[in-house]
N, C-alpha and C positions, 0 to 999 in steps of 0.2 A: 333398486334405487341407485341412481348414479353416484359415483364416488364424490362428485363435487359437493353434494349435499351432506356427505358424511363429515365435512369440515365444520359444519355448524355445531356450536356447543349444545349439549343435551338439554340445557335450560332455555335455549332459543325457541321462540314460539313457532318457528318454521321447521324445527328439527323433528323429523319423524320418529315415532316411538319404536317402530320396528321397520326394518328394510322392506320395501314393497317393490314388486316388479314394475317396469315402465308400463304405462297404460297402452292398451291396444287400439283405442279409439279416442277421438277428441270428445270432450264433454258436450252435452246438449246445449249448454249456454256457456259463453265465454265473454270476457269483458275487455274492451279496448280502452286504454288510457290515451286520451288524445290531447295534445298541446297545439296551440294555434300556429306554432312555427314548425310543426312536424313535416317531414317530407311527404308523408301520406296525406292526400287530400280527402276532406270529409264534408259532407252535407247530409242532413237527415233524409232528404228526398232522393239522394243519388247513391248513398252508401260511401264506402271507402275505396280509394284507388291508390295503389302504390305509385311513387314517382316514376319508377322504371318498370314499364310493362313490356319491354322488348327482349330482355335478357332471358335466355332459356337455360335453366339450371338443370342440366341433364347428366352431370358427372360430379363426383364427390368433391373434387378440388374447387369447382365453381360454387357449389353449395357452401363449402367451408369459407371461401373468400368472401362471397356476398353475405352469408349468414353472420360471420364474425364482424364484418364491417358494419352491418346493421346493429348487432348487439353492442358494439363499441361506439355507436353514434358517430361513425366516420362519415361526415357529410360530403367528403370529396368523392364518394362512390354512391351513386343513386341506387336506392334499394328496391328490389322487386318484392319485398316482404312487408307485411302488416302485422305488428305485434298484438297479441291478445293474451289474456291471463285466464286461468281456469278457476280463480277464486275471487269473489267480489270484494271481500275484506282486504285482501292483499292488493287488488287493483286500486282500491280507494287509498290505501297507504302509499302506494307508488305515485298516485296522482297528487297527493299532498306533498310528497317529496319533490316531484317535478315542479310543482307550482312554487315551492320555496326556493328550489335551486335555480330555476330559469325565469321566475317572475312573470308567469303567463297564466291566462285562463286555462283551466284544465278540466276536462270532462271524463266521466266514465260512461261508456256506451255499452249497453247490454246487447249481445249478438246471439241470435239463434242459429246454431251450426247446421241445422237441417236444410237451410237455404243456401249453403255454400255451393259453389259450382264444383264440378269435378276437378280434381287437381291435388297436388301434394300439400300437406301441412306438416311442419317440422317442429320438434321439441327443442327449445333453446338449450335445455340441459344436455342433450346429446352433443350439440356443437361445442358447448362449453367444456364438456368432459374431455373431448379431444384436445382442446386448448390447454386444459389443466394437466393432462398427461404430458404434453410437450413441455409445458412450463416446469413440471416436476422434474423432468429429465435435465432441465437447465437450472434447477434450484429456485424457481420462481413460483410463488404461491398466488392463487387467485384471491383478490381482495374480498373481504366479507360483504362489502356493499354490493359488489357485482353479483355475488351468489344470491343475496337477498333480492336484488333488483330483478333478476331473471328467473326467480323461483316460480314454477307453474306457467311459464311463458311458452306460447306457441307462435310460430311464424307461418302466416297464411300468404300464399302466392297471389300477387297482382290485385285482386278485387274482393270486396265483401259487398254484395248487392244490397240495395235499399230494403228489400223485403226481409232481409236477415236482421235489420235493426229493430230491437224491441223498444228501447227507450234510451234517453241520454240524461245524465245527471251532472250538473255543474258541481264539482267537488271543491274547487278553490279558484279564487280570483287572484290573478297575478299582480305583481308590484306595479305594473304600468297603469293599473286602474286607479291609482291614488289621485291622478290629476283630474278625473272626471267630476263634473258638477253634481251636487246633490239636490239642487232646486233652483228656482228662479228668484232673483232679488227684485223686490218691488212689486211682486205679483199680488193679486188680491186674494 
């Protein structure tokens, strides 16, 4: 298990009871938390596509640069990644957190990984562990919210095809929904 998760208190629900080795394969189902303002485009009939589909991440420094920019929500760098989580309950909690923080409609989309195209999938924990090691050398600790937010997260390159989409569940309605009408005045 990566060192970044060892910073969780033992009473934290995400704290593992015993250290486990990193997974060797992506789980059969993953869960995309999707917000309406995300860089990743989504429609049930076409699947997901990352905003940046031209960057080739073929060396470690590019992976680190684009991966950390993605994980840190740096919108000045268009991302070639699509985030997914390996745990439904955690994805739903993240969706509620995003809806509260950003005031947007938020979905959790179930994705079947056997329909992924060939290509790399990266673990957020691996990228964050490198960042944590650099930060530790400088005396900077990774915030607990960041650890929680990226727990069980994977980064998929470029696209998730429509045939991989199992279902989508609205988890939260954002703040901007408060202005919408609830009915018709004077109707019969």
